[in-house]
mmCIF file as Biopython writes it, N, C-alpha, C and O atoms, coordinates in Angstrom:
data_model
#
loop_
_atom_site.group_PDB
_atom_site.id
_atom_site.type_symbol
_atom_site.label_atom_id
_atom_site.label_alt_id
_atom_site.label_comp_id
_atom_site.label_asym_id
_atom_site.label_entity_id
_atom_site.label_seq_id
_atom_site.pdbx_PDB_ins_code
_atom_site.Cartn_x
_atom_site.Cartn_y
_atom_site.Cartn_z
_atom_site.occupancy
_atom_site.B_iso_or_equiv
_atom_site.auth_seq_id
_atom_site.auth_asym_id
_atom_site.pdbx_PDB_model_num
ATOM 1   N N  . MET A ? 1  ? -8.919  10.901 -4.812 1.0 0.0 1  A 1 
ATOM 2   C CA . MET A ? 1  ? -10.313 10.769 -4.340 1.0 0.0 1  A 1 
ATOM 3   C C  . MET A ? 1  ? -11.212 11.687 -5.177 1.0 0.0 1  A 1 
ATOM 4   O O  . MET A ? 1  ? -11.968 12.498 -4.642 1.0 0.0 1  A 1 
ATOM 5   N N  . THR A ? 2  ? -11.110 11.540 -6.493 1.0 0.0 2  A 1 
ATOM 6   C CA . THR A ? 2  ? -11.937 12.375 -7.363 1.0 0.0 2  A 1 
ATOM 7   C C  . THR A ? 2  ? -13.029 11.527 -7.997 1.0 0.0 2  A 1 
ATOM 8   O O  . THR A ? 2  ? -13.815 12.037 -8.794 1.0 0.0 2  A 1 
ATOM 9   N N  . SER A ? 3  ? -13.094 10.247 -7.660 1.0 0.0 3  A 1 
ATOM 10  C CA . SER A ? 3  ? -14.138 9.383  -8.242 1.0 0.0 3  A 1 
ATOM 11  C C  . SER A ? 3  ? -15.234 9.137  -7.207 1.0 0.0 3  A 1 
ATOM 12  O O  . SER A ? 3  ? -15.799 8.045  -7.144 1.0 0.0 3  A 1 
ATOM 13  N N  . GLY A ? 4  ? -15.532 10.147 -6.400 1.0 0.0 4  A 1 
ATOM 14  C CA . GLY A ? 4  ? -16.593 9.980  -5.389 1.0 0.0 4  A 1 
ATOM 15  C C  . GLY A ? 4  ? -17.926 9.727  -6.053 1.0 0.0 4  A 1 
ATOM 16  O O  . GLY A ? 4  ? -18.690 8.866  -5.616 1.0 0.0 4  A 1 
ATOM 17  N N  . GLU A ? 5  ? -18.211 10.472 -7.110 1.0 0.0 5  A 1 
ATOM 18  C CA . GLU A ? 5  ? -19.492 10.280 -7.806 1.0 0.0 5  A 1 
ATOM 19  C C  . GLU A ? 5  ? -19.549 8.873  -8.399 1.0 0.0 5  A 1 
ATOM 20  O O  . GLU A ? 5  ? -20.580 8.203  -8.328 1.0 0.0 5  A 1 
ATOM 21  N N  . GLU A ? 6  ? -18.451 8.438  -8.975 1.0 0.0 6  A 1 
ATOM 22  C CA . GLU A ? 6  ? -18.436 7.101  -9.590 1.0 0.0 6  A 1 
ATOM 23  C C  . GLU A ? 6  ? -18.653 6.046  -8.512 1.0 0.0 6  A 1 
ATOM 24  O O  . GLU A ? 6  ? -19.368 5.068  -8.727 1.0 0.0 6  A 1 
ATOM 25  N N  . ASN A ? 7  ? -18.040 6.245  -7.367 1.0 0.0 7  A 1 
ATOM 26  C CA . ASN A ? 7  ? -18.206 5.269  -6.283 1.0 0.0 7  A 1 
ATOM 27  C C  . ASN A ? 7  ? -19.677 5.163  -5.896 1.0 0.0 7  A 1 
ATOM 28  O O  . ASN A ? 7  ? -20.184 4.067  -5.657 1.0 0.0 7  A 1 
ATOM 29  N N  . SER A ? 8  ? -20.352 6.294  -5.837 1.0 0.0 8  A 1 
ATOM 30  C CA . SER A ? 8  ? -21.768 6.272  -5.440 1.0 0.0 8  A 1 
ATOM 31  C C  . SER A ? 8  ? -22.581 5.481  -6.460 1.0 0.0 8  A 1 
ATOM 32  O O  . SER A ? 8  ? -23.535 4.789  -6.106 1.0 0.0 8  A 1 
ATOM 33  N N  . ASP A ? 9  ? -22.197 5.589  -7.716 1.0 0.0 9  A 1 
ATOM 34  C CA . ASP A ? 9  ? -22.946 4.886  -8.762 1.0 0.0 9  A 1 
ATOM 35  C C  . ASP A ? 9  ? -22.473 3.439  -8.886 1.0 0.0 9  A 1 
ATOM 36  O O  . ASP A ? 9  ? -23.242 2.560  -9.276 1.0 0.0 9  A 1 
ATOM 37  N N  . HIS A ? 10 ? -21.215 3.199  -8.554 1.0 0.0 10 A 1 
ATOM 38  C CA . HIS A ? 10 ? -20.661 1.842  -8.669 1.0 0.0 10 A 1 
ATOM 39  C C  . HIS A ? 10 ? -19.906 1.489  -7.390 1.0 0.0 10 A 1 
ATOM 40  O O  . HIS A ? 10 ? -18.695 1.694  -7.319 1.0 0.0 10 A 1 
ATOM 41  N N  . PRO A ? 11 ? -20.587 0.971  -6.396 1.0 0.0 11 A 1 
ATOM 42  C CA . PRO A ? 11 ? -19.944 0.609  -5.121 1.0 0.0 11 A 1 
ATOM 43  C C  . PRO A ? 11 ? -18.869 -0.455 -5.328 1.0 0.0 11 A 1 
ATOM 44  O O  . PRO A ? 11 ? -17.862 -0.471 -4.620 1.0 0.0 11 A 1 
ATOM 45  N N  . GLN A ? 12 ? -19.084 -1.339 -6.293 1.0 0.0 12 A 1 
ATOM 46  C CA . GLN A ? 12 ? -18.075 -2.386 -6.528 1.0 0.0 12 A 1 
ATOM 47  C C  . GLN A ? 12 ? -16.766 -1.745 -6.978 1.0 0.0 12 A 1 
ATOM 48  O O  . GLN A ? 12 ? -15.689 -2.169 -6.559 1.0 0.0 12 A 1 
ATOM 49  N N  . SER A ? 13 ? -16.855 -0.732 -7.825 1.0 0.0 13 A 1 
ATOM 50  C CA . SER A ? 13 ? -15.636 -0.072 -8.322 1.0 0.0 13 A 1 
ATOM 51  C C  . SER A ? 13 ? -14.843 0.475  -7.139 1.0 0.0 13 A 1 
ATOM 52  O O  . SER A ? 13 ? -13.613 0.427  -7.130 1.0 0.0 13 A 1 
ATOM 53  N N  . LYS A ? 14 ? -15.546 0.988  -6.156 1.0 0.0 14 A 1 
ATOM 54  C CA . LYS A ? 14 ? -14.866 1.555  -4.982 1.0 0.0 14 A 1 
ATOM 55  C C  . LYS A ? 14 ? -14.046 0.466  -4.294 1.0 0.0 14 A 1 
ATOM 56  O O  . LYS A ? 14 ? -12.893 0.690  -3.927 1.0 0.0 14 A 1 
ATOM 57  N N  . ILE A ? 15 ? -14.634 -0.688 -4.125 1.0 0.0 15 A 1 
ATOM 58  C CA . ILE A ? 15 ? -13.910 -1.783 -3.455 1.0 0.0 15 A 1 
ATOM 59  C C  . ILE A ? 15 ? -12.661 -2.146 -4.253 1.0 0.0 15 A 1 
ATOM 60  O O  . ILE A ? 15 ? -11.582 -2.334 -3.692 1.0 0.0 15 A 1 
ATOM 61  N N  . GLU A ? 16 ? -12.824 -2.240 -5.560 1.0 0.0 16 A 1 
ATOM 62  C CA . GLU A ? 16 ? -11.661 -2.605 -6.391 1.0 0.0 16 A 1 
ATOM 63  C C  . GLU A ? 16 ? -10.583 -1.533 -6.280 1.0 0.0 16 A 1 
ATOM 64  O O  . GLU A ? 16 ? -9.397  -1.844 -6.176 1.0 0.0 16 A 1 
ATOM 65  N N  . GLU A ? 17 ? -11.000 -0.277 -6.303 1.0 0.0 17 A 1 
ATOM 66  C CA . GLU A ? 17 ? -10.010 0.812  -6.218 1.0 0.0 17 A 1 
ATOM 67  C C  . GLU A ? 17 ? -9.290  0.759  -4.869 1.0 0.0 17 A 1 
ATOM 68  O O  . GLU A ? 17 ? -8.071  0.917  -4.800 1.0 0.0 17 A 1 
ATOM 69  N N  . ILE A ? 18 ? -10.044 0.539  -3.817 1.0 0.0 18 A 1 
ATOM 70  C CA . ILE A ? 18 ? -9.433  0.477  -2.479 1.0 0.0 18 A 1 
ATOM 71  C C  . ILE A ? 18 ? -8.510  -0.734 -2.378 1.0 0.0 18 A 1 
ATOM 72  O O  . ILE A ? 18 ? -7.393  -0.635 -1.869 1.0 0.0 18 A 1 
ATOM 73  N N  . GLN A ? 19 ? -8.982  -1.863 -2.864 1.0 0.0 19 A 1 
ATOM 74  C CA . GLN A ? 19 ? -8.141  -3.069 -2.791 1.0 0.0 19 A 1 
ATOM 75  C C  . GLN A ? 19 ? -6.808  -2.815 -3.485 1.0 0.0 19 A 1 
ATOM 76  O O  . GLN A ? 19 ? -5.755  -3.216 -2.989 1.0 0.0 19 A 1 
ATOM 77  N N  . ARG A ? 20 ? -6.859  -2.153 -4.623 1.0 0.0 20 A 1 
ATOM 78  C CA . ARG A ? 20 ? -5.614  -1.875 -5.357 1.0 0.0 20 A 1 
ATOM 79  C C  . ARG A ? 20 ? -4.711  -0.987 -4.502 1.0 0.0 20 A 1 
ATOM 80  O O  . ARG A ? 20 ? -3.500  -1.201 -4.442 1.0 0.0 20 A 1 
ATOM 81  N N  . ARG A ? 21 ? -5.291  -0.011 -3.855 1.0 0.0 21 A 1 
ATOM 82  C CA . ARG A ? 21 ? -4.475  0.890  -3.007 1.0 0.0 21 A 1 
ATOM 83  C C  . ARG A ? 21 ? -3.912  0.098  -1.836 1.0 0.0 21 A 1 
ATOM 84  O O  . ARG A ? 21 ? -2.763  0.294  -1.442 1.0 0.0 21 A 1 
ATOM 85  N N  . VAL A ? 22 ? -4.706  -0.777 -1.294 1.0 0.0 22 A 1 
ATOM 86  C CA . VAL A ? 22 ? -4.242  -1.582 -0.148 1.0 0.0 22 A 1 
ATOM 87  C C  . VAL A ? 22 ? -2.995  -2.358 -0.545 1.0 0.0 22 A 1 
ATOM 88  O O  . VAL A ? 22 ? -2.019  -2.396 0.204  1.0 0.0 22 A 1 
ATOM 89  N N  . GLU A ? 23 ? -3.024  -2.965 -1.701 1.0 0.0 23 A 1 
ATOM 90  C CA . GLU A ? 23 ? -1.847  -3.736 -2.130 1.0 0.0 23 A 1 
ATOM 91  C C  . GLU A ? 23 ? -0.645  -2.813 -2.308 1.0 0.0 23 A 1 
ATOM 92  O O  . GLU A ? 23 ? 0.489   -3.204 -2.029 1.0 0.0 23 A 1 
ATOM 93  N N  . GLU A ? 24 ? -0.890  -1.592 -2.770 1.0 0.0 24 A 1 
ATOM 94  C CA . GLU A ? 24 ? 0.233   -0.666 -2.982 1.0 0.0 24 A 1 
ATOM 95  C C  . GLU A ? 24 ? 0.685   -0.041 -1.659 1.0 0.0 24 A 1 
ATOM 96  O O  . GLU A ? 24 ? 1.878   0.161  -1.437 1.0 0.0 24 A 1 
ATOM 97  N N  . GLU A ? 25 ? -0.265  0.258  -0.798 1.0 0.0 25 A 1 
ATOM 98  C CA . GLU A ? 25 ? 0.107   0.902  0.482  1.0 0.0 25 A 1 
ATOM 99  C C  . GLU A ? 25 ? 0.152   -0.112 1.613  1.0 0.0 25 A 1 
ATOM 100 O O  . GLU A ? 25 ? 0.296   0.267  2.776  1.0 0.0 25 A 1 
ATOM 101 N N  . GLN A ? 26 ? 0.033   -1.392 1.292  1.0 0.0 26 A 1 
ATOM 102 C CA . GLN A ? 26 ? 0.088   -2.439 2.327  1.0 0.0 26 A 1 
ATOM 103 C C  . GLN A ? 26 ? -0.995  -2.209 3.371  1.0 0.0 26 A 1 
ATOM 104 O O  . GLN A ? 26 ? -0.703  -1.880 4.521  1.0 0.0 26 A 1 
ATOM 105 N N  . PHE A ? 27 ? -2.247  -2.386 2.961  1.0 0.0 27 A 1 
ATOM 106 C CA . PHE A ? 27 ? -3.346  -2.269 3.935  1.0 0.0 27 A 1 
ATOM 107 C C  . PHE A ? 27 ? -3.251  -0.954 4.691  1.0 0.0 27 A 1 
ATOM 108 O O  . PHE A ? 27 ? -3.026  -0.941 5.901  1.0 0.0 27 A 1 
ATOM 109 N N  . GLY A ? 28 ? -3.422  0.138  3.984  1.0 0.0 28 A 1 
ATOM 110 C CA . GLY A ? 28 ? -3.360  1.447  4.661  1.0 0.0 28 A 1 
ATOM 111 C C  . GLY A ? 28 ? -4.737  2.068  4.774  1.0 0.0 28 A 1 
ATOM 112 O O  . GLY A ? 28 ? -5.328  2.059  5.854  1.0 0.0 28 A 1 
ATOM 113 N N  . PRO A ? 29 ? -5.268  2.612  3.673  1.0 0.0 29 A 1 
ATOM 114 C CA . PRO A ? 29 ? -6.568  3.305  3.711  1.0 0.0 29 A 1 
ATOM 115 C C  . PRO A ? 29 ? -7.727  2.328  3.778  1.0 0.0 29 A 1 
ATOM 116 O O  . PRO A ? 29 ? -8.882  2.745  3.854  1.0 0.0 29 A 1 
ATOM 117 N N  . TRP A ? 30 ? -7.439  1.039  3.751  1.0 0.0 30 A 1 
ATOM 118 C CA . TRP A ? 30 ? -8.522  0.040  3.769  1.0 0.0 30 A 1 
ATOM 119 C C  . TRP A ? 30 ? -9.367  0.192  5.040  1.0 0.0 30 A 1 
ATOM 120 O O  . TRP A ? 30 ? -10.589 0.313  4.962  1.0 0.0 30 A 1 
ATOM 121 N N  . MET A ? 31 ? -8.724  0.184  6.190  1.0 0.0 31 A 1 
ATOM 122 C CA . MET A ? 31 ? -9.469  0.273  7.453  1.0 0.0 31 A 1 
ATOM 123 C C  . MET A ? 31 ? -10.154 1.639  7.545  1.0 0.0 31 A 1 
ATOM 124 O O  . MET A ? 31 ? -11.281 1.737  8.031  1.0 0.0 31 A 1 
ATOM 125 N N  . ILE A ? 32 ? -9.486  2.675  7.085  1.0 0.0 32 A 1 
ATOM 126 C CA . ILE A ? 32 ? -10.063 4.027  7.186  1.0 0.0 32 A 1 
ATOM 127 C C  . ILE A ? 32 ? -11.344 4.106  6.358  1.0 0.0 32 A 1 
ATOM 128 O O  . ILE A ? 32 ? -12.353 4.645  6.813  1.0 0.0 32 A 1 
ATOM 129 N N  . VAL A ? 33 ? -11.296 3.572  5.158  1.0 0.0 33 A 1 
ATOM 130 C CA . VAL A ? 33 ? -12.478 3.639  4.279  1.0 0.0 33 A 1 
ATOM 131 C C  . VAL A ? 33 ? -13.596 2.786  4.861  1.0 0.0 33 A 1 
ATOM 132 O O  . VAL A ? 33 ? -14.756 3.197  4.876  1.0 0.0 33 A 1 
ATOM 133 N N  . GLU A ? 34 ? -13.249 1.617  5.333  1.0 0.0 34 A 1 
ATOM 134 C CA . GLU A ? 34 ? -14.261 0.708  5.882  1.0 0.0 34 A 1 
ATOM 135 C C  . GLU A ? 34 ? -14.776 1.288  7.189  1.0 0.0 34 A 1 
ATOM 136 O O  . GLU A ? 34 ? -15.638 0.691  7.833  1.0 0.0 34 A 1 
#
């Protein structure tokens, strides 16, 4: 979670990063972030 600044500038990037984590963690931090 070191790309907080990037997420603020690129909200789409945040979604892509989370989606990738979801696939790796099987829908884990997805609900928490949302």
